[in-house]
C-alpha positions in Angstrom: -25.4 38.8 -94.8 -25.0 35.3 -93.4 -23.5 32.4 -95.2 -25.4 29.1 -95.2 -23.3 25.9 -95.5 -25.0 22.6 -96.0 -23.7 19.0 -96.0 -25.4 15.7 -95.8 -26.1 15.9 -92.0 -26.2 19.6 -91.0 -26.9 23.2 -91.9 -24.4 25.7 -90.6 -25.2 29.4 -90.3 -21.8 31.1 -90.5 -21.7 34.4 -88.5 -19.4 37.3 -89.1 -17.5 38.9 -86.2 -20.1 41.7 -86.1 -23.0 39.3 -86.1 -21.4 37.3 -83.3 -20.9 40.4 -81.2 -24.4 41.7 -81.7 -26.0 38.3 -81.1 -23.8 37.5 -78.1 -23.2 34.1 -79.7 -19.7 32.7 -79.6 -19.7 30.5 -82.7 -21.7 29.5 -85.8 -25.2 28.1 -85.4 -25.2 24.4 -86.3 -28.5 22.7 -87.1 -28.8 19.0 -87.7 -30.9 18.4 -90.9 -33.0 15.9 -89.1 -34.3 18.6 -86.7 -35.5 20.9 -89.5 -39.3 20.5 -89.8 -40.2 23.4 -92.1 -38.6 26.3 -93.9 -40.8 29.3 -94.9 -39.9 32.4 -96.8 -41.2 35.8 -95.7 -40.8 39.4 -96.7 -41.2 40.7 -93.2 -39.3 38.7 -90.5 -40.4 41.0 -87.8 -43.8 39.4 -87.7 -42.2 36.1 -86.7 -40.2 37.5 -83.8 -41.6 36.4 -80.5 -40.4 37.1 -76.9 -37.6 39.2 -75.7 -33.9 39.3 -76.5 -31.9 37.3 -73.9 -29.1 37.8 -74.7 -29.3 39.8 -77.9 -29.4 43.2 -79.6 -32.6 44.9 -80.7 -33.1 48.2 -82.4 -36.7 48.4 -83.4 -37.2 48.1 -87.2 -33.4 48.1 -87.8 -31.9 44.9 -86.3 -32.7 42.0 -84.1 -29.9 39.6 -83.4 -29.4 36.9 -80.8 -31.4 34.6 -78.7 -35.1 35.5 -78.1 -36.9 33.8 -75.2 -40.6 33.4 -75.1 -43.1 31.0 -73.4 -42.8 28.7 -76.4 -39.0 28.3 -76.1 -36.0 30.0 -77.5 -35.5 31.3 -81.1 -32.3 32.6 -82.8 -32.8 35.7 -84.9 -30.6 37.6 -87.4 -33.0 40.2 -88.8 -31.9 43.3 -90.7 -34.5 45.9 -91.6 -37.4 44.7 -93.8 -35.6 42.4 -96.2 -36.5 38.9 -97.5 -36.0 36.3 -94.8 -36.2 32.6 -94.0 -37.9 31.1 -91.0 -36.6 27.6 -90.1 -38.8 25.6 -87.6 -36.9 23.0 -85.6 -38.0 20.0 -83.5 -35.6 18.3 -81.2 -32.8 20.9 -81.5 -31.0 21.3 -78.1 -31.0 25.1 -78.2 -33.6 26.6 -80.4 -37.2 26.0 -81.6 -36.9 28.5 -84.6 -34.2 30.3 -86.6 -35.1 33.5 -88.3 -32.6 34.8 -90.8 -32.5 37.8 -93.2 -31.1 36.3 -96.4 -31.7 36.7 -100.1 -30.8 33.0 -100.5 -34.0 31.6 -98.9 -35.2 30.0 -102.1 -31.7 28.4 -102.6 -31.8 27.1 -99.1 -35.2 25.4 -99.7 -34.0 23.8 -102.9 -30.7 22.7 -101.4 -32.5 21.0 -98.5 -34.5 18.9 -100.9 -31.5 17.3 -102.6 -28.9 14.9 -101.4 -25.6 16.7 -100.9 -22.0 15.7 -100.4 -20.2 15.1 -97.1 -18.3 18.3 -97.5 -20.1 21.6 -96.5 -21.0 23.8 -99.5 -22.8 27.1 -99.9 -26.6 26.6 -100.4 -26.4 28.9 -103.5 -23.8 26.7 -105.2 -25.9 23.5 -104.4 -29.0 25.0 -105.8 -27.2 26.2 -108.9 -25.8 22.7 -109.5 -29.3 21.2 -109.4 -30.4 23.8 -112.0 -33.7 24.3 -110.1 -33.2 28.0 -109.6 -31.4 30.5 -111.8 -28.3 32.1 -110.3 -28.4 35.9 -110.6 -25.0 37.5 -110.5 -24.5 40.1 -107.8 -25.1 43.6 -109.0 -22.1 45.7 -109.6 -22.1 49.2 -108.2 -22.9 51.9 -110.7 -20.3 54.4 -111.5 -21.2 58.0 -110.8 -20.9 60.4 -113.6 -18.7 63.4 -113.0 -20.6 66.6 -113.0 -20.5 68.5 -116.3 -18.6 71.8 -116.1 -20.7 74.9 -116.2 -20.8 76.6 -119.6 -18.5 79.7 -120.0 -20.4 82.9 -120.3 
């Protein structure tokens, strides 16, 4: 899952080593806040994917990571299965016209973009939690498996 950092001037999509390798992208994706025109939440990011991976990795229905080229321009995608996602439309960005991310923090991103934030980058979930606009749900702890009961003696 990607980490989204936001400060007063830019949004940074922090990529893990695996995400960098699969997307063929050397560093994090940096977006100036002034280029963001719209953020939409979706349950199926695959419907927003347009064009062909160039360069990128695509396993149909499983992952789509990297730059996607189409007649409309270039998009950056980090899509995993059919999970909640955010679609960020950009205008004036030097590389991309759209960023499509699988993230469970889409609502936090939308809320964080609406408020003034500090100069220091902070996680969008922390920013949204500080504003009190969305409840912060703690991450689920893995359930412990019960040991199988011994068979009764006969």
